[in-house]
C-alpha positions as CSV (number, residue, x, y, z in Angstrom):
1,M,-19.5,8.7,11.1
2,L,-19.5,6.6,7.7
3,S,-16.9,4.1,7.7
4,T,-13.9,4.2,5.2
5,L,-14.3,2.3,2.0
6,G,-11.5,0.2,0.4
7,F,-11.1,-0.8,-3.3
8,I,-8.3,-2.6,-5.0
9,L,-8.8,-1.6,-8.6
10,G,-7.6,-4.0,-11.5
11,S,-6.9,-2.8,-15.3
12,G,-10.0,-0.7,-16.3
13,W,-11.2,0.3,-13.0
14,G,-9.5,3.5,-12.0
15,K,-11.2,6.6,-13.6
16,I,-13.5,6.6,-10.4
17,I,-10.0,7.9,-8.9
18,S,-10.5,11.5,-10.7
19,D,-13.3,12.3,-8.4
20,V,-11.9,11.9,-5.0
21,N,-11.7,15.0,-2.9
22,D,-9.2,16.3,-0.2
23,R,-7.1,13.8,-2.2
24,K,-3.4,12.2,-0.9
25,E,-1.3,9.5,-2.7
26,A,1.8,7.7,-2.3
27,S,3.4,5.3,-4.1
28,F,3.6,1.3,-3.3
29,E,7.2,1.8,-3.1
30,K,6.9,4.4,-0.1
31,I,4.0,2.5,1.6
32,F,5.3,-1.4,0.8
33,N,8.6,-1.1,-0.4
34,K,7.8,-2.6,-3.7
35,K,6.8,-1.4,-7.1
36,A,4.1,-2.5,-9.3
37,T,5.6,-3.6,-12.1
38,V,2.5,-4.7,-14.3
39,P,1.4,-2.6,-17.4
40,G,-1.9,-1.2,-16.6
41,H,-1.3,-0.9,-12.7
42,S,0.4,2.4,-11.4
43,G,1.1,1.3,-7.6
44,K,-0.4,4.0,-5.7
45,I,-2.6,4.4,-2.9
46,I,-5.1,7.3,-3.1
47,E,-7.5,8.2,-0.1
48,G,-9.9,11.1,0.1
49,K,-13.7,11.2,-0.1
50,I,-16.0,10.9,-3.0
51,A,-19.7,12.3,-2.0
52,G,-18.4,12.8,1.5
53,R,-17.6,9.2,2.0
54,P,-13.8,8.5,3.2
55,V,-12.4,6.0,0.6
56,I,-9.0,4.3,-0.1
57,F,-8.2,3.2,-3.5
58,S,-5.4,1.0,-4.1
59,S,-4.7,1.8,-7.9
60,G,-2.9,-1.5,-8.8
61,R,-1.9,-4.7,-6.7
62,F,0.6,-7.3,-6.5
63,H,0.5,-10.7,-8.1
64,T,2.3,-14.0,-7.4
65,Y,3.6,-14.3,-10.7
66,E,5.7,-11.2,-10.0
67,G,7.5,-13.6,-7.7
68,Y,5.7,-12.6,-4.3
69,S,4.0,-14.8,-2.3
70,T,0.3,-15.1,-1.5
71,H,1.1,-13.5,1.8
72,E,3.0,-10.9,0.2
73,V,0.3,-9.9,-2.4
74,T,-2.1,-9.6,0.4
75,E,-0.2,-7.0,2.1
76,I,-2.6,-4.4,0.5
77,V,-5.6,-6.0,2.0
78,R,-4.1,-5.9,5.3
79,Y,-2.8,-2.3,5.3
80,L,-6.5,-1.3,4.4
81,H,-7.5,-2.9,7.1
82,S,-5.3,-1.3,9.4
83,R,-6.5,1.7,8.3
84,G,-10.3,1.0,9.4
85,V,-11.7,-0.3,6.1
86,K,-14.2,-2.7,7.2
87,K,-16.2,-3.0,3.4
88,I,-13.5,-3.8,0.7
89,V,-14.5,-4.3,-3.1
90,I,-12.0,-6.1,-4.9
91,T,-11.8,-5.6,-8.7
92,S,-10.3,-7.2,-11.8
93,A,-10.1,-8.1,-15.4
94,A,-10.8,-11.3,-16.2
95,G,-11.4,-13.7,-19.1
96,G,-14.6,-15.2,-19.9
97,L,-14.7,-19.1,-19.7
98,N,-18.7,-19.2,-19.7
99,E,-20.0,-19.3,-23.3
100,N,-22.8,-16.7,-22.3
101,Y,-20.4,-14.0,-21.4
102,K,-19.4,-11.4,-23.8
103,V,-16.2,-9.1,-23.8
104,G,-17.7,-5.9,-21.7
105,D,-20.1,-7.8,-19.3
106,L,-19.5,-7.1,-15.8
107,V,-19.5,-9.6,-13.7
108,I,-20.6,-9.6,-9.7
109,L,-18.9,-12.4,-8.1
110,K,-21.1,-15.2,-6.5
111,D,-17.9,-17.2,-5.5
112,V,-14.3,-18.2,-5.9
113,I,-12.4,-21.4,-6.8
114,S,-9.2,-21.7,-4.8
115,L,-7.7,-24.9,-5.6
116,F,-5.3,-23.6,-7.5
117,C,-4.1,-21.1,-4.8
118,S,-1.8,-21.4,-2.1
119,S,-3.1,-19.9,0.8
120,P,-2.1,-16.6,2.2
121,L,-2.6,-18.0,5.7
122,T,-0.4,-20.0,7.9
123,G,-1.0,-21.9,10.8
124,P,-3.7,-23.5,11.9
125,K,-6.0,-20.4,10.7
126,F,-8.9,-22.4,9.5
127,L,-11.2,-20.0,7.6
128,D,-14.9,-20.7,6.4
129,L,-15.4,-19.5,2.8
130,S,-18.7,-21.0,2.0
131,R,-20.0,-17.4,1.4
132,P,-17.0,-15.4,0.5
133,F,-18.7,-11.8,-0.4
134,S,-21.3,-9.9,1.4
135,E,-25.1,-10.9,0.2
136,D,-25.7,-7.3,0.8
137,M,-23.1,-5.6,-1.0
138,V,-23.7,-8.0,-3.9
139,K,-27.5,-7.1,-3.9
140,K,-26.7,-3.5,-3.7
141,A,-24.3,-3.9,-7.1
142,Q,-27.0,-5.8,-9.0
143,K,-29.5,-3.1,-8.2
144,I,-27.3,-0.5,-9.3
145,A,-26.3,-2.3,-12.6
146,K,-29.9,-3.0,-13.1
147,D,-30.9,0.7,-12.7
148,Q,-28.0,1.8,-14.7
149,K,-28.5,-0.9,-17.4
150,I,-25.1,-2.2,-17.2
151,N,-25.3,-5.8,-18.5
152,Y,-24.0,-8.3,-15.9
153,Q,-23.1,-11.7,-15.3
154,N,-23.4,-13.7,-11.4
155,G,-20.1,-15.8,-11.8
156,T,-17.3,-18.0,-10.0
157,Y,-13.9,-16.6,-10.5
158,V,-11.1,-19.3,-10.5
159,Y,-7.2,-18.2,-10.0
160,V,-4.4,-19.3,-11.8
161,R,-0.8,-18.2,-10.9
162,G,0.4,-17.0,-14.6
163,P,1.9,-15.1,-16.1
164,H,1.1,-17.4,-19.3
165,Y,-2.3,-17.7,-20.2
166,E,-4.1,-20.9,-19.7
167,T,-4.0,-23.3,-22.4
168,F,-7.1,-24.3,-24.3
169,P,-7.3,-27.8,-22.2
170,D,-6.5,-25.8,-19.1
171,K,-9.4,-23.7,-19.8
172,K,-12.1,-26.5,-20.5
173,A,-11.1,-28.2,-17.2
174,L,-11.2,-25.1,-15.5
175,K,-14.9,-24.7,-17.2
176,I,-16.0,-28.2,-15.9
177,L,-15.3,-27.3,-12.3
178,G,-17.6,-24.5,-12.5
179,A,-15.8,-21.3,-13.1
180,D,-17.0,-18.4,-15.5
181,V,-14.0,-16.1,-15.3
182,V,-10.4,-16.5,-14.9
183,G,-7.5,-14.6,-13.4
184,M,-4.0,-14.0,-11.8
185,S,-5.6,-12.2,-9.0
186,T,-8.4,-11.6,-6.5
187,V,-8.7,-14.8,-4.8
188,P,-5.7,-14.7,-2.1
189,E,-7.0,-11.1,-1.7
190,V,-10.6,-12.6,-0.8
191,I,-9.2,-14.9,1.6
192,M,-7.3,-12.7,3.4
193,A,-10.3,-10.2,3.5
194,N,-12.5,-12.7,5.0
195,Y,-9.7,-13.7,7.3
196,L,-9.9,-10.3,8.7
197,K,-13.7,-10.2,9.1
198,M,-13.9,-7.6,6.0
199,E,-17.5,-7.5,4.1
200,V,-16.3,-8.2,0.7
201,L,-17.5,-7.4,-3.0
202,G,-15.7,-8.9,-5.8
203,L,-16.2,-7.7,-9.3
204,S,-14.7,-8.7,-12.8
205,M,-14.6,-7.1,-16.2
206,V,-14.6,-9.7,-19.0
207,T,-11.7,-8.3,-21.1
208,N,-11.3,-11.2,-23.5
209,L,-13.0,-14.2,-24.4
210,A,-10.5,-17.4,-22.6
211,F,-11.2,-19.4,-25.4
212,V,-10.0,-17.1,-28.1
213,K,-6.3,-16.7,-29.3
214,H,-5.6,-13.2,-27.0
215,D,-2.5,-10.8,-25.5
216,H,-2.2,-8.6,-22.3
217,H,-2.3,-5.5,-24.8
218,E,-5.7,-6.5,-26.3
219,V,-6.7,-7.1,-22.5
220,L,-5.4,-3.5,-21.4
221,T,-7.5,-1.8,-24.5
222,N,-10.7,-3.9,-23.9
223,A,-10.2,-2.7,-20.6
224,K,-9.8,0.7,-21.3
225,K,-13.0,1.0,-23.5
226,Q,-15.1,0.0,-20.0
227,E,-13.9,2.7,-18.1
228,E,-16.7,5.0,-18.4
229,K,-19.3,2.4,-17.6
230,L,-17.1,1.1,-14.5
231,Y,-17.0,4.7,-13.7
232,K,-20.7,5.2,-13.7
233,F,-21.3,2.2,-11.9
234,F,-19.0,3.2,-8.7
235,E,-20.7,6.8,-9.0
236,F,-23.8,5.1,-7.8
237,F,-22.4,2.1,-5.6
238,I,-20.3,4.5,-3.3
239,K,-23.2,6.8,-2.8
240,S,-25.6,3.6,-1.9
241,I,-23.3,1.7,0.6
């Protein structure tokens, strides 16, 4: 029997939900007793099957800038784990720090910078994060992107709390530290998923260039423009994994 795949869907990543058969859904409020408050995040758990594969999607997520602790924002990861998910795909919209990146690039994450993220773990839960992403899932994602002629990058994601966007000096410093993309999610979830011994794939979509003035409306607009490309990517990925 095929194991259940889990997904946390950031802005622009949700079109694949339309392919779910035998669909069941419930609101975040019903499951977690918390509402999604961010535009672009519907705040639902959708489960069913795609191409015969059991899947559970989190359409949206919680963020620390909403007032939640890093432990609270990883409740979705812990819920997916409790439902038998052993492989999880964590997605996001992000700002491009790397000057070679363009709006619309798919970024297959190779690493994260967690310096600015309070750990969702407490106590002596010492965790090796030297390889936070599944090499097998990364290779499959790269192959699909190549085969489908989807422009992609291999990059490092850095977490910032937000909700304000970074100043230009902030961005310069983050780039010096080795970050390719910057966002306000993903890293707490990656830490928790690794702690729970889940295989993790991290994906970001560049929705704005960090060194160009932007706002949330622009981010959502650019994310919307990438839906077809991301839908196509997920169609093939789910069948391959």
